[in-house]
Backbone of each chain as ProteinMPNN parsed JSONL, in Angstrom:
{"seq_chain_A": "MKNIIIQGTITIMLFFGTWYALTQIDWIKMFQIQKVTDKTEEKLGELFWEVFKKTEDENKNIHLETSVDSLVTHICQANDI", "coords_chain_A": {"N_chain_A": [[86.588, 75.144, 108.435], [84.373, 74.894, 110.094], [83.778, 77.5, 110.518], [82.914, 78.339, 108.018], [80.525, 76.96, 107.69], [78.983, 78.117, 109.691], [78.934, 80.77, 108.782], [77.646, 80.41, 106.302], [75.161, 79.389, 107.141], [74.212, 81.593, 108.57], [73.953, 83.438, 106.484], [71.941, 82.221, 104.902], [69.9, 82.152, 106.775], [69.564, 84.849, 107.147], [68.459, 85.639, 104.727], [65.994, 84.222, 104.695], [64.965, 85.261, 107.022], [64.649, 87.961, 106.359], [62.725, 87.682, 104.403], [60.62, 86.565, 105.904], [60.151, 88.659, 107.712], [59.295, 90.627, 105.958], [56.916, 89.527, 105.082], [55.204, 90.131, 107.081], [54.155, 92.575, 106.633], [51.265, 94.038, 105.192], [51.132, 93.773, 102.057], [49.37, 93.483, 99.96], [47.216, 95.066, 100.634], [48.519, 97.474, 100.829], [49.506, 97.994, 98.236], [47.115, 98.037, 96.977], [46.107, 95.823, 95.568], [43.897, 94.085, 95.415], [41.856, 95.845, 94.713], [42.676, 96.706, 92.202], [42.651, 94.262, 90.851], [39.906, 93.635, 90.952], [38.87, 95.736, 89.423], [40.055, 95.201, 86.946], [38.86, 92.747, 86.389], [36.197, 93.553, 86.136], [36.347, 95.254, 83.93], [37.209, 93.448, 81.975], [35.015, 91.756, 81.903], [33.067, 93.489, 80.919], [34.119, 93.996, 78.413], [34.035, 91.459, 77.193], [31.284, 91.07, 77.173], [30.517, 93.072, 75.399], [31.677, 92.115, 73.06], [30.255, 89.696, 72.704], [27.689, 90.729, 72.373], [27.941, 92.052, 69.971], [28.649, 90.052, 68.143], [26.815, 87.979, 68.406], [23.223, 87.203, 68.441], [21.03, 88.842, 70.618], [18.867, 87.344, 72.834], [15.79, 88.211, 74.099], [13.685, 87.01, 75.302], [11.394, 86.516, 77.85], [10.699, 84.116, 79.205], [12.782, 82.444, 78.591], [14.883, 83.857, 79.733], [14.31, 83.727, 82.52], [14.504, 80.967, 82.982], [17.206, 80.476, 82.317], [18.392, 82.147, 84.162], [17.665, 80.889, 86.597], [19.105, 78.561, 86.347], [21.729, 79.546, 86.337], [21.8, 80.674, 88.908], [21.627, 78.35, 90.478], [24.02, 77.048, 89.79], [25.909, 78.956, 90.602], [25.378, 79.103, 93.37], [26.037, 76.509, 94.161], [28.767, 76.591, 93.726], [29.667, 78.435, 95.503], [29.653, 81.173, 94.692]], "CA_chain_A": [[85.383, 74.486, 107.913], [83.273, 75.214, 111.006], [83.515, 78.917, 110.266], [82.178, 78.476, 106.757], [79.162, 76.456, 107.914], [78.303, 79.159, 110.47], [78.709, 81.918, 107.887], [76.637, 80.006, 105.32], [73.866, 79.301, 107.826], [73.778, 82.968, 108.872], [73.515, 84.05, 105.223], [70.642, 81.635, 104.528], [68.913, 82.617, 107.764], [69.346, 86.28, 106.89], [67.525, 85.747, 103.607], [64.657, 83.779, 105.112], [64.53, 86.221, 108.039], [64.175, 89.151, 105.632], [61.474, 87.273, 103.748], [59.592, 86.425, 106.941], [59.849, 90.003, 108.237], [58.53, 91.362, 104.944], [55.56, 88.979, 104.951], [54.381, 90.704, 108.151], [53.497, 93.789, 106.102], [50.163, 93.701, 104.284], [51.455, 94.4, 100.765], [48.169, 93.444, 99.112], [46.445, 96.252, 101.0], [49.353, 98.643, 100.562], [49.549, 98.243, 96.793], [45.713, 97.999, 96.522], [46.076, 94.789, 94.521], [42.527, 93.573, 95.288], [41.077, 96.854, 94.004], [43.123, 96.669, 90.804], [42.156, 92.989, 90.296], [38.448, 93.783, 90.763], [38.669, 96.655, 88.307], [40.431, 94.472, 85.726], [37.812, 91.741, 86.16], [35.009, 94.267, 85.672], [36.629, 95.723, 82.567], [37.24, 92.264, 81.106], [33.621, 91.322, 81.788], [32.389, 94.418, 80.004], [34.7, 93.786, 77.08], [33.488, 90.202, 76.665], [29.857, 91.295, 76.926], [30.461, 93.876, 74.168], [32.009, 91.203, 71.938], [29.117, 88.782, 72.524], [26.561, 91.524, 71.889], [28.183, 92.401, 68.573], [28.766, 88.881, 67.266], [25.648, 87.083, 68.534], [21.916, 87.871, 68.604], [20.611, 88.807, 72.018], [17.491, 86.879, 72.972], [15.226, 88.865, 75.27], [12.488, 86.278, 75.691], [11.306, 86.509, 79.316], [10.697, 82.723, 79.693], [14.158, 81.948, 78.446], [15.714, 84.572, 80.714], [14.086, 83.185, 83.88], [15.056, 79.605, 83.108], [18.675, 80.578, 82.344], [18.725, 82.763, 85.467], [17.562, 79.885, 87.67], [20.255, 77.65, 86.146], [22.934, 80.271, 86.78], [21.723, 80.78, 90.366], [21.958, 77.03, 91.036], [25.455, 76.802, 89.581], [26.633, 79.904, 91.466], [25.225, 78.714, 94.767], [26.803, 75.274, 94.372], [30.207, 76.904, 93.702], [29.917, 79.544, 96.446], [29.972, 82.445, 94.011]], "C_chain_A": [[84.155, 74.856, 108.753], [82.793, 76.644, 110.753], [82.619, 79.111, 109.044], [80.726, 78.011, 106.905], [78.351, 77.509, 108.678], [77.959, 80.346, 109.57], [77.61, 81.618, 106.864], [75.25, 79.962, 105.931], [73.324, 80.696, 108.127], [73.241, 83.646, 107.605], [72.13, 83.541, 104.818], [69.547, 82.136, 105.478], [68.566, 84.093, 107.558], [68.329, 86.479, 105.769], [66.106, 85.382, 104.041], [64.078, 84.702, 106.183], [63.953, 87.475, 107.401], [62.816, 88.857, 104.998], [60.338, 87.224, 104.775], [59.163, 87.797, 107.475], [58.987, 90.791, 107.255], [57.113, 90.834, 104.772], [54.611, 89.552, 106.016], [53.638, 91.97, 107.693], [52.414, 93.37, 105.112], [50.373, 94.427, 102.949], [50.241, 94.499, 99.858], [47.332, 94.71, 99.344], [47.214, 97.51, 100.591], [49.368, 99.009, 99.08], [48.156, 98.222, 96.152], [45.526, 96.989, 95.381], [44.656, 94.263, 94.299], [41.666, 94.521, 94.455], [41.399, 96.812, 92.505], [42.594, 95.399, 90.12], [40.662, 93.083, 90.003], [38.136, 94.646, 89.546], [38.961, 95.962, 86.976], [39.358, 93.461, 85.37], [36.561, 92.403, 85.573], [35.179, 94.713, 84.218], [36.612, 94.572, 81.576], [35.83, 91.758, 80.846], [32.858, 92.171, 80.797], [32.831, 94.208, 78.557], [34.114, 92.542, 76.411], [32.012, 90.372, 76.296], [29.65, 92.078, 75.637], [30.671, 92.988, 72.944], [30.827, 90.282, 71.64], [27.916, 89.498, 71.914], [26.683, 91.794, 70.393], [28.141, 91.183, 67.655], [27.54, 87.977, 67.301], [24.35, 87.907, 68.614], [21.474, 87.732, 70.049], [19.136, 88.406, 72.097], [16.887, 87.452, 74.251], [13.914, 88.226, 75.731], [12.455, 86.084, 77.203], [11.359, 85.092, 79.903], [12.101, 82.131, 79.686], [15.067, 82.554, 79.518], [15.553, 83.984, 82.115], [14.661, 81.784, 84.022], [16.584, 79.619, 83.149], [19.126, 81.135, 83.692], [18.704, 81.741, 86.594], [18.705, 78.882, 87.588], [21.53, 78.268, 86.708], [22.963, 80.362, 88.301], [22.122, 79.459, 91.018], [23.443, 76.762, 90.955], [26.282, 77.672, 90.528], [26.568, 79.492, 92.934], [26.054, 77.462, 95.099], [28.296, 75.531, 94.45], [30.6, 78.052, 94.624], [30.32, 80.852, 95.774], [28.912, 83.474, 94.413]], "O_chain_A": [[83.067, 75.095, 108.23], [81.6, 76.946, 110.77], [81.702, 79.932, 109.042], [79.816, 78.595, 106.318], [77.189, 77.764, 108.36], [76.839, 80.857, 109.594], [76.755, 82.461, 106.594], [74.28, 80.431, 105.334], [72.132, 80.956, 107.962], [72.221, 84.333, 107.638], [71.258, 84.322, 104.439], [68.443, 82.49, 105.063], [67.43, 84.519, 107.767], [67.463, 87.351, 105.838], [65.152, 86.119, 103.793], [62.865, 84.905, 106.253], [62.92, 87.991, 107.828], [61.893, 89.669, 105.052], [59.252, 87.759, 104.552], [57.976, 88.06, 107.664], [58.077, 91.52, 107.649], [56.212, 91.572, 104.373], [53.39, 89.476, 105.883], [52.636, 92.373, 108.285], [52.614, 92.466, 104.3], [49.871, 95.53, 102.736], [50.09, 95.452, 99.094], [46.822, 95.329, 98.41], [46.64, 98.472, 100.082], [49.257, 100.18, 98.717], [48.026, 98.37, 94.937], [44.875, 97.273, 94.375], [44.247, 94.022, 93.164], [40.868, 94.095, 93.619], [40.505, 96.876, 91.661], [42.148, 95.44, 88.974], [40.203, 92.664, 88.941], [37.255, 94.327, 88.748], [38.217, 96.114, 86.007], [38.984, 93.323, 84.205], [35.948, 91.884, 84.64], [34.276, 94.566, 83.395], [36.072, 94.694, 80.476], [35.486, 91.381, 79.725], [32.111, 91.669, 79.958], [32.029, 94.241, 77.624], [33.749, 92.561, 75.235], [31.552, 89.891, 75.26], [28.729, 91.795, 74.871], [29.96, 93.087, 71.945], [30.441, 90.104, 70.485], [27.218, 88.954, 71.058], [25.701, 91.774, 69.651], [27.657, 91.266, 66.526], [27.258, 87.281, 66.325], [24.372, 89.12, 68.822], [21.532, 86.648, 70.631], [18.273, 89.051, 71.502], [17.395, 87.217, 75.348], [13.136, 88.839, 76.462], [13.399, 85.54, 77.775], [11.971, 84.869, 80.948], [12.534, 81.441, 80.609], [15.896, 81.871, 80.121], [16.541, 83.768, 82.817], [15.239, 81.447, 85.055], [17.194, 78.871, 83.914], [20.098, 80.666, 84.284], [19.598, 81.716, 87.44], [19.212, 78.41, 88.606], [22.294, 77.634, 87.436], [24.007, 80.157, 88.92], [22.868, 79.447, 91.997], [24.058, 76.309, 91.92], [27.223, 77.201, 91.167], [27.571, 79.527, 93.648], [26.678, 77.367, 96.156], [29.023, 74.811, 95.134], [31.711, 78.577, 94.545], [31.221, 81.549, 96.24], [28.964, 84.621, 93.969]]}, "seq_chain_B": "MIVTKKFNYEPGEHEAEKASSSYLMSLIAIVVGLPLPIINLIATLIFYISNRKSTYFVRWHCTQALLSQLSMLFINSFGFWWTVSIIFTDETITNKYIAYIIAAFIFNLTEFIATIYTAIQTRKGYHVEWWFYGTLTNILCRSKS", "coords_chain_B": {"N_chain_B": [[81.267, 92.863, 106.129], [82.626, 92.852, 103.683], [86.029, 92.336, 103.2], [89.19, 93.787, 102.798], [92.089, 92.241, 102.058], [95.571, 91.279, 102.426], [97.221, 89.812, 99.708], [98.867, 86.665, 98.853], [100.983, 87.302, 97.162], [102.152, 90.168, 95.282], [99.844, 91.182, 92.96], [100.181, 91.43, 89.407], [99.732, 94.018, 86.869], [98.328, 93.067, 84.655], [97.082, 90.825, 85.721], [95.398, 91.937, 87.663], [93.625, 93.275, 86.032], [92.36, 91.2, 84.651], [91.17, 89.785, 86.782], [89.401, 91.698, 87.73], [87.764, 91.85, 85.525], [86.29, 89.493, 85.711], [84.327, 90.047, 87.577], [83.124, 92.183, 86.357], [82.044, 90.927, 84.172], [79.873, 89.483, 85.21], [78.285, 91.625, 85.95], [77.671, 92.884, 83.523], [76.288, 90.811, 82.308], [74.066, 90.66, 83.975], [72.697, 92.99, 83.324], [72.213, 92.565, 80.595], [70.852, 90.05, 80.394], [68.593, 90.294, 82.063], [65.787, 89.355, 82.889], [66.13, 86.598, 82.864], [67.442, 84.327, 85.091], [69.64, 82.637, 84.747], [71.52, 83.528, 82.94], [73.656, 85.303, 83.853], [75.087, 83.554, 85.419], [75.995, 81.659, 83.582], [77.66, 83.326, 82.055], [79.686, 84.055, 83.927], [80.611, 81.534, 84.453], [81.694, 80.68, 81.999], [83.778, 82.52, 81.815], [85.214, 81.745, 84.029], [85.982, 79.109, 83.356], [87.592, 79.626, 81.124], [89.7, 80.84, 82.394], [90.899, 79.008, 84.003], [93.479, 78.035, 83.992], [94.936, 80.162, 84.615], [96.767, 82.708, 86.527], [97.131, 82.517, 90.165], [95.852, 84.661, 91.577], [93.965, 85.612, 89.685], [92.466, 83.288, 89.235], [91.428, 82.906, 91.785], [89.702, 85.113, 92.157], [87.931, 84.745, 90.05], [86.683, 82.42, 90.892], [85.424, 83.316, 93.233], [83.6, 85.164, 92.157], [82.04, 83.438, 90.617], [80.939, 81.721, 92.58], [79.361, 83.504, 94.061], [77.476, 84.174, 92.158], [76.26, 81.746, 91.799], [74.761, 81.261, 94.149], [72.968, 83.323, 93.939], [71.557, 82.461, 91.807], [69.801, 80.476, 92.766], [68.039, 81.973, 94.384], [67.019, 83.828, 92.504], [65.958, 82.149, 90.475], [63.863, 80.837, 91.744], [62.166, 82.995, 92.293], [61.706, 83.856, 89.678], [60.358, 81.662, 88.443], [58.158, 81.518, 90.057], [56.91, 83.926, 89.452], [56.33, 83.428, 86.745], [54.519, 81.322, 87.043], [52.433, 82.706, 88.225], [51.638, 84.402, 86.205], [50.918, 82.632, 84.098], [49.433, 80.508, 85.184], [46.872, 79.344, 87.546], [47.704, 80.468, 89.849], [47.83, 83.098, 92.29], [48.641, 86.583, 93.101], [50.21, 86.883, 96.132], [50.716, 87.907, 99.593], [53.044, 86.718, 100.485], [54.418, 86.284, 98.112], [54.979, 88.908, 97.159], [56.566, 89.81, 99.272], [58.683, 88.029, 98.998], [59.747, 88.759, 96.499], [60.598, 91.363, 97.056], [62.522, 90.843, 99.05], [64.322, 89.302, 97.529], [65.069, 91.236, 95.708], [66.413, 93.081, 97.376], [68.608, 91.493, 98.153], [69.792, 91.035, 95.67], [70.469, 93.618, 94.934], [72.311, 94.285, 96.933], [74.309, 92.452, 96.323], [74.95, 93.341, 93.798], [75.979, 95.936, 94.253], [78.161, 95.224, 95.86], [79.605, 93.747, 94.001], [80.299, 95.709, 92.116], [81.934, 97.343, 93.699], [83.976, 95.508, 94.369], [84.978, 94.933, 91.831], [86.158, 97.364, 91.177], [88.095, 97.612, 93.198], [89.712, 95.295, 92.87], [90.739, 95.831, 90.417], [92.519, 97.777, 91.034], [94.364, 96.254, 92.172], [93.982, 95.341, 94.72], [93.158, 92.842, 97.166], [90.101, 91.506, 97.601], [87.968, 90.072, 99.916], [84.906, 88.428, 100.315], [82.236, 88.127, 102.686], [81.532, 84.874, 103.792], [81.607, 83.843, 100.984], [84.275, 84.407, 100.385], [85.684, 82.886, 102.284], [84.841, 80.366, 101.509], [85.876, 80.261, 98.94], [88.599, 80.256, 99.542], [88.904, 77.673, 100.412], [88.223, 76.152, 98.166], [89.87, 77.124, 96.095], [93.227, 76.833, 95.482], [96.702, 77.702, 95.831], [99.091, 76.87, 93.33], [101.732, 76.51, 93.848]], "CA_chain_B": [[80.835, 91.951, 105.061], [83.69, 92.771, 102.68], [87.32, 92.641, 103.819], [90.336, 93.893, 101.892], [93.232, 91.588, 102.715], [96.817, 91.225, 101.639], [97.322, 88.534, 99.004], [100.17, 85.978, 98.998], [101.995, 88.039, 96.394], [101.636, 91.404, 94.684], [99.402, 90.853, 91.602], [100.617, 92.34, 88.339], [98.718, 94.859, 86.222], [97.543, 92.205, 83.775], [96.272, 89.955, 86.59], [94.363, 92.789, 88.27], [92.642, 93.568, 84.986], [91.585, 89.974, 84.392], [90.357, 89.497, 87.976], [88.326, 92.695, 87.74], [86.843, 91.499, 84.43], [85.383, 88.411, 86.113], [83.176, 90.686, 88.236], [82.452, 92.994, 85.339], [81.313, 89.982, 83.334], [78.571, 89.202, 85.835], [77.49, 92.866, 85.93], [77.163, 93.07, 82.151], [75.296, 89.751, 82.069], [72.833, 91.003, 84.71], [72.016, 94.018, 82.538], [71.771, 92.005, 79.308], [69.863, 88.96, 80.503], [67.913, 90.559, 83.336], [64.703, 88.497, 83.41], [66.54, 85.196, 82.998], [68.454, 84.257, 86.147], [70.783, 81.763, 84.445], [72.467, 84.175, 82.014], [74.889, 85.784, 84.495], [75.85, 82.391, 85.895], [76.676, 81.11, 82.404], [78.732, 84.265, 81.688], [80.808, 83.915, 84.863], [81.133, 80.162, 84.313], [82.553, 80.684, 80.808], [84.975, 83.273, 82.178], [85.945, 80.907, 84.992], [86.601, 77.994, 82.622], [88.688, 80.127, 80.276], [90.816, 81.305, 83.23], [91.264, 77.945, 84.945], [94.932, 77.84, 84.023], [95.534, 81.477, 84.824], [97.502, 82.848, 87.801], [96.343, 82.278, 91.388], [95.013, 85.83, 91.869], [92.854, 85.623, 88.716], [91.627, 82.111, 89.519], [90.752, 83.136, 93.062], [88.584, 86.062, 91.981], [86.943, 84.112, 89.157], [85.923, 81.473, 91.726], [84.534, 84.084, 94.123], [82.518, 85.712, 91.322], [81.183, 82.309, 90.229], [80.194, 81.261, 93.758], [78.317, 84.477, 94.422], [76.419, 84.061, 91.15], [75.597, 80.46, 92.0], [73.731, 81.376, 95.184], [71.92, 84.224, 93.446], [70.752, 81.676, 90.863], [68.718, 79.819, 93.507], [67.062, 82.999, 94.791], [66.362, 84.404, 91.332], [65.18, 81.142, 89.751], [62.614, 80.628, 92.478], [61.339, 84.191, 92.039], [61.348, 83.879, 88.258], [59.327, 80.652, 88.134], [56.948, 81.903, 90.818], [56.268, 84.962, 88.633], [55.795, 82.771, 85.55], [53.321, 80.565, 87.423], [51.351, 83.662, 88.49], [51.158, 84.923, 84.915], [50.343, 81.619, 83.211], [48.563, 79.497, 85.811], [45.831, 79.865, 88.437], [48.364, 81.075, 91.016], [47.553, 84.539, 92.415], [49.64, 87.373, 93.837], [49.956, 86.84, 97.575], [51.626, 88.68, 100.435], [54.311, 85.978, 100.512], [55.089, 86.506, 96.834], [55.516, 90.28, 97.122], [57.655, 89.847, 100.257], [59.822, 87.294, 98.425], [60.334, 89.566, 95.417], [61.317, 92.48, 97.681], [63.717, 90.268, 99.694], [65.242, 88.938, 96.445], [65.574, 92.492, 95.149], [67.388, 93.615, 98.342], [69.825, 90.674, 98.074], [70.414, 91.279, 94.367], [71.042, 94.971, 94.971], [73.51, 94.199, 97.773], [75.32, 91.734, 95.55], [75.296, 94.217, 92.667], [76.859, 96.987, 94.785], [79.398, 94.559, 96.289], [80.34, 93.372, 92.787], [80.889, 96.934, 91.544], [83.02, 97.733, 94.601], [85.064, 94.536, 94.228], [85.572, 95.099, 90.501], [87.021, 98.561, 91.238], [89.225, 97.352, 94.092], [90.628, 94.311, 92.283], [91.422, 96.505, 89.281], [93.64, 98.511, 91.632], [95.317, 95.26, 92.671], [93.669, 94.943, 96.1], [92.512, 91.535, 97.27], [88.865, 91.7, 98.368], [87.287, 88.816, 100.297], [83.528, 88.64, 100.76], [81.708, 87.304, 103.785], [81.143, 83.529, 103.383], [82.159, 83.435, 99.685], [85.728, 84.496, 100.479], [86.136, 81.708, 103.045], [84.555, 79.2, 100.665], [86.85, 80.301, 97.834], [89.897, 79.862, 100.106], [88.932, 76.197, 100.485], [88.13, 75.588, 96.816], [90.933, 77.573, 95.197], [94.531, 76.811, 96.177], [97.88, 78.091, 95.048], [99.742, 75.673, 92.773], [103.085, 76.376, 94.429]], "C_chain_B": [[81.919, 91.762, 104.0], [85.01, 93.173, 103.342], [88.405, 92.729, 102.749], [91.558, 93.346, 102.613], [94.461, 91.651, 101.824], [96.911, 89.848, 100.984], [98.724, 87.958, 99.191], [101.31, 86.735, 98.314], [101.339, 89.295, 95.817], [101.178, 91.105, 93.261], [99.835, 91.916, 90.587], [99.441, 93.071, 87.721], [97.753, 94.01, 85.389], [96.593, 91.309, 84.588], [95.108, 90.729, 87.186], [93.245, 93.064, 87.265], [91.739, 92.361, 84.731], [90.652, 89.649, 85.558], [89.16, 90.433, 88.04], [87.282, 92.367, 86.672], [85.864, 90.408, 84.829], [84.145, 88.972, 86.815], [82.379, 91.515, 87.239], [81.567, 92.138, 84.454], [79.921, 89.718, 83.908], [77.678, 90.446, 85.818], [76.863, 93.088, 84.56], [76.054, 92.061, 81.877], [73.985, 90.035, 82.783], [72.012, 91.987, 83.878], [71.429, 93.422, 81.258], [70.637, 90.991, 79.488], [69.006, 89.073, 81.736], [66.78, 89.609, 83.749], [65.128, 87.042, 83.612], [67.681, 85.063, 84.006], [69.706, 83.484, 85.793], [71.882, 82.443, 83.626], [73.775, 84.606, 82.705], [75.739, 84.642, 85.05], [76.644, 81.792, 84.736], [77.869, 81.996, 82.025], [79.941, 84.111, 82.606], [81.436, 82.524, 84.762], [82.088, 80.069, 83.12], [83.881, 81.388, 81.136], [85.854, 82.456, 83.122], [86.691, 79.787, 84.267], [87.793, 78.482, 81.781], [89.892, 80.588, 81.1], [91.291, 80.259, 84.238], [92.78, 77.792, 85.1], [95.666, 79.165, 84.238], [96.26, 81.536, 86.183], [96.552, 82.734, 89.002], [95.365, 83.421, 91.678], [93.775, 85.862, 90.966], [91.886, 84.472, 89.015], [90.785, 82.332, 90.771], [89.517, 84.028, 92.865], [87.518, 85.534, 91.03], [86.061, 83.168, 89.973], [84.961, 82.22, 92.635], [83.329, 84.649, 93.354], [81.516, 84.611, 90.96], [80.325, 81.839, 91.409], [79.071, 82.207, 94.141], [77.153, 84.411, 93.449], [75.588, 82.801, 91.354], [74.484, 80.562, 93.048], [72.607, 82.308, 94.749], [70.99, 83.48, 92.486], [69.561, 81.024, 91.566], [67.609, 80.815, 93.853], [66.273, 83.493, 93.568], [65.5, 83.403, 90.567], [63.826, 80.925, 90.415], [61.644, 81.781, 92.218], [60.831, 84.228, 90.615], [60.208, 82.911, 87.956], [58.033, 80.902, 88.9], [56.17, 82.947, 90.008], [55.614, 84.349, 87.395], [54.508, 82.02, 85.894], [52.149, 81.495, 87.731], [50.751, 84.157, 87.177], [50.388, 83.856, 84.127], [49.436, 80.578, 83.86], [47.546, 80.17, 86.745], [46.393, 80.557, 89.682], [48.069, 82.586, 91.077], [48.656, 85.251, 93.204], [49.277, 87.358, 95.316], [50.968, 87.739, 98.294], [53.016, 88.064, 100.44], [55.124, 86.244, 99.248], [55.74, 87.884, 96.79], [56.703, 90.406, 98.075], [58.901, 89.156, 99.698], [60.532, 88.136, 97.366], [61.143, 90.735, 96.008], [62.614, 91.984, 98.339], [64.773, 89.913, 98.639], [65.877, 90.186, 95.842], [66.656, 93.094, 96.059], [68.711, 92.839, 98.228], [70.557, 90.893, 96.748], [71.129, 92.62, 94.337], [72.334, 94.983, 95.78], [74.648, 93.545, 96.998], [75.844, 92.59, 94.4], [76.293, 95.289, 93.116], [78.213, 96.386, 95.186], [80.258, 94.193, 95.086], [81.025, 94.59, 92.17], [82.112, 97.349, 92.373], [84.229, 96.815, 94.418], [85.77, 94.678, 92.884], [86.543, 96.286, 90.509], [88.286, 98.261, 92.056], [90.235, 96.366, 93.483], [91.386, 94.912, 91.091], [92.641, 97.272, 89.788], [94.685, 97.548, 92.211], [95.066, 94.836, 94.107], [92.948, 93.607, 96.091], [91.291, 91.675, 98.184], [88.203, 90.35, 98.645], [85.903, 89.128, 100.833], [83.244, 87.731, 101.953], [81.203, 85.998, 103.196], [81.802, 83.087, 102.068], [83.682, 83.433, 99.696], [86.301, 83.272, 101.167], [85.963, 80.439, 102.205], [85.558, 79.118, 99.515], [88.232, 79.868, 98.32], [90.032, 78.342, 100.184], [89.013, 75.598, 99.074], [89.332, 75.923, 95.929], [92.265, 77.634, 95.951], [95.659, 77.198, 95.226], [98.592, 76.821, 94.562], [101.114, 75.442, 93.403], [103.014, 75.872, 95.858]], "O_chain_B": [[82.11, 90.661, 103.483], [85.097, 94.228, 103.971], [88.521, 91.847, 101.898], [92.007, 93.89, 103.622], [94.399, 92.02, 100.651], [96.701, 88.83, 101.645], [99.644, 88.651, 99.625], [102.433, 86.797, 98.814], [100.119, 89.451, 95.866], [102.015, 90.801, 92.412], [99.85, 93.114, 90.869], [98.286, 92.77, 88.021], [96.538, 94.207, 85.416], [95.452, 91.072, 84.191], [93.976, 90.247, 87.215], [92.066, 93.081, 87.619], [90.52, 92.49, 84.611], [89.494, 89.286, 85.354], [88.047, 90.017, 88.361], [86.085, 92.571, 86.872], [84.732, 90.386, 84.346], [83.047, 88.437, 86.666], [81.148, 91.549, 87.265], [80.487, 92.557, 84.037], [78.925, 89.729, 83.186], [76.459, 90.336, 85.688], [75.687, 93.433, 84.446], [75.021, 92.394, 81.296], [72.914, 89.701, 82.277], [70.798, 91.842, 83.741], [70.298, 93.73, 80.88], [69.605, 91.067, 78.822], [68.716, 88.071, 82.391], [66.807, 89.098, 84.869], [64.551, 86.335, 84.439], [68.76, 85.619, 83.802], [70.734, 83.64, 86.452], [73.028, 81.995, 83.618], [74.865, 84.317, 82.212], [76.962, 84.754, 85.138], [77.819, 81.459, 84.887], [78.949, 81.494, 81.713], [81.078, 84.044, 82.139], [82.64, 82.359, 84.961], [83.153, 79.458, 83.213], [84.958, 80.909, 80.78], [87.081, 82.477, 83.022], [87.87, 79.543, 84.523], [88.846, 77.845, 81.734], [90.992, 80.714, 80.561], [91.991, 80.578, 85.199], [93.288, 77.47, 86.174], [96.88, 79.252, 84.055], [96.35, 80.532, 86.89], [95.334, 82.842, 88.861], [94.197, 83.183, 91.985], [92.666, 86.112, 91.438], [90.669, 84.65, 89.044], [89.601, 81.997, 90.815], [88.43, 83.718, 93.354], [86.336, 85.841, 91.185], [84.847, 83.117, 89.777], [83.812, 81.81, 92.795], [82.197, 84.615, 93.835], [80.304, 84.825, 90.993], [79.129, 81.589, 91.252], [77.974, 81.778, 94.499], [75.995, 84.569, 93.837], [74.381, 82.787, 91.117], [73.397, 80.016, 92.86], [71.451, 82.124, 95.128], [69.81, 83.808, 92.358], [68.45, 81.015, 91.037], [66.423, 80.554, 93.652], [65.044, 83.567, 93.588], [64.433, 83.759, 90.067], [62.792, 80.84, 89.753], [60.46, 81.569, 91.959], [59.68, 84.583, 90.362], [59.226, 83.271, 87.308], [56.949, 80.539, 88.443], [54.947, 82.874, 89.888], [54.49, 84.701, 87.037], [53.532, 82.067, 85.146], [50.994, 81.121, 87.524], [49.537, 84.313, 87.046], [49.334, 84.14, 83.557], [48.741, 79.843, 83.158], [47.383, 81.39, 86.736], [45.652, 81.153, 90.464], [48.059, 83.265, 90.05], [49.479, 84.624, 93.871], [48.182, 87.765, 95.705], [51.92, 88.249, 97.703], [54.027, 88.765, 100.404], [56.343, 86.408, 99.296], [56.91, 88.015, 96.429], [57.715, 91.023, 97.743], [60.023, 89.624, 99.89], [61.76, 88.214, 97.34], [62.229, 91.056, 95.526], [63.665, 92.611, 98.209], [65.96, 90.182, 98.822], [67.063, 90.198, 95.509], [67.689, 93.559, 95.577], [69.789, 93.433, 98.209], [71.787, 90.933, 96.708], [72.229, 92.751, 93.799], [73.324, 95.598, 95.383], [75.786, 94.014, 97.012], [77.031, 92.561, 94.077], [77.309, 95.525, 92.462], [79.267, 96.952, 94.897], [81.482, 94.309, 95.132], [82.181, 94.519, 91.753], [83.172, 97.661, 91.832], [85.364, 97.282, 94.323], [86.993, 94.563, 92.796], [87.62, 96.216, 89.917], [89.397, 98.61, 91.656], [91.446, 96.57, 93.566], [92.525, 94.539, 90.809], [93.648, 97.407, 89.093], [95.745, 97.967, 92.677], [95.84, 94.059, 94.665], [92.229, 93.275, 95.149], [91.424, 91.928, 99.382], [87.916, 89.586, 97.723], [85.742, 89.987, 101.7], [83.916, 86.725, 102.183], [80.502, 86.018, 102.185], [82.485, 82.063, 102.04], [84.311, 82.564, 99.092], [87.279, 82.687, 100.701], [86.826, 79.561, 102.196], [86.027, 78.035, 99.164], [88.959, 79.189, 97.594], [91.125, 77.795, 100.041], [89.772, 74.661, 98.827], [89.758, 75.104, 95.114], [92.414, 78.379, 96.92], [95.572, 77.041, 94.009], [98.682, 75.83, 95.287], [101.591, 74.309, 93.478], [104.048, 75.699, 96.503]]}, "name": "protein", "num_of_chains": 2, "seq": "MKNIIIQGTITIMLFFGTWYALTQIDWIKMFQIQKVTDKTEEKLGELFWEVFKKTEDENKNIHLETSVDSLVTHICQANDIMIVTKKFNYEPGEHEAEKASSSYLMSLIAIVVGLPLPIINLIATLIFYISNRKSTYFVRWHCTQALLSQLSMLFINSFGFWWTVSIIFTDETITNKYIAYIIAAFIFNLTEFIATIYTAIQTRKGYHVEWWFYGTLTNILCRSKS"}
């Protein structure tokens, strides 16, 4: 019985040890995940903008643009964007 | 990690085939139900239940196959639901996640190779005991005589 507990503990520790050892490597950097995520975000943004442009009318009124811009700036600053 | 020992008695041809099938069952289930971690456990469980009244050699190997699948279920389920939460919720891919998936993959691969080896050996009539699972099976599965 004692033998089995030792063997079981070693097996569990081996798994968590492997996991811990692997976390020491910077996989995010290695697989360039941040770069891929940024690219996807940019592409999605462009895609949405295209859809909005096609389905809605774009208002280019300068007064409207500045007021919306100031609103967006306030929201972004408050949310640390 | 894997020890080939002498069994209480010499298993017959029919017994060796059935014992080997219990490992094969889990291998086939891994291939068929790959993304879902529970499929191979269910397959080995069904095989185990249907062989409960079988000979000692067959019962022993069915139990070992089932136990090994049971521990893999914990590892794989955690990885599976972590992946699902990344896809469907706000969770993002982190270093910990990638490390976990790689560790789980290494353990699955080891188990996969060990299962193939054991399936071949038991088919030849050899008695193969795994590290930890073999000892655990010796406690759980006893000879009726």
